[in-house]
N, C-alpha and C positions, 0 to 999 in steps of 0.2 A: 498536825500541820494544816493550816487553813489555806484554802485555795481561793483566790480573789477572782473577780470577774475579769480584771485586767490580765491576770496570769492565763486564764482560759483563752482570752482573745489572742494573746501573744502566741500561745501554743497552737491554736488553730491557724493563725497567719503563717507560722513557720511550716506547719504541715502542708498547707495549701501551696505555699511557695515552692517547697521542695518537690511536691508532686507535679506541679505545673512545669518546673524546670526539667524534670525527668521526661515528661510527655513531649516537650518541645524537642529535646535531644533525640528521642526515639523517632519522632516524625521526620526530623531532618535526616537521620540515618535511613529510614524507610524510603524517603524521597530520593536519596542518593542511590540506593540499591535499584529502585525503579528506573531511574534515569540511566544507570549503567546497563540494565537489562534491555531497555529500548535501543540504546546505542549499539549494543552487541547484535541485536536483531537486524540492524541496518548496515552492519559491517560485512564485507565479503569474506574476510579472513578473521578467525578468532583463535585464541589460545586454547589448547585442549584442556588446560587447567581452568575450569570455569570460575574459580574464586579469584583469579587475577583481575584486579579492578581496571587495569589499562590494557588488557590483553585482546585487542581487536584493532583492525585497520582495513583499508580498502586495497592493499597490495601485499604480496608475500613479504615476510620478514620475520623478525624475532620479537617475542613478547618482551616489552620493556621491564616487566616485573620478574619473570622466572627464566627468561632467555631461551625458552623453548620455541621451536618453529611454529608460526601461525599456520593453521590449516583452513581449508575452505569451510565456510559456514554452511552447514546443511539446512539451517533454518533462515537463510538470508531473505530479507524482505527489501525489495527495491524501494528506496524512499521517494523516488520520483512518481511511481504509479502504484505503490503499495501492493505489488504482486510478489508472491512467494516463489522462490527458486529453490527447489529441493535438489541439491547437487548430489 
């Protein structure tokens, strides 16, 4: 089987495209996780199940994801003056 230059170029293009698409998806997921982490730090109440993406708020209540009671955030950072409140 003879491999032509055009075939090699197409194979490289496909490989580069799929690698780039994977990297972009990974970066978007990483940014989302980082944003969630920062939002949890600035919330007074958090879900004890740390993997709940929406499990935080500034008043007592239930986690919208797992329905557990939100608890005081021991690592709360006041967003106004960036002070840490260890409850």
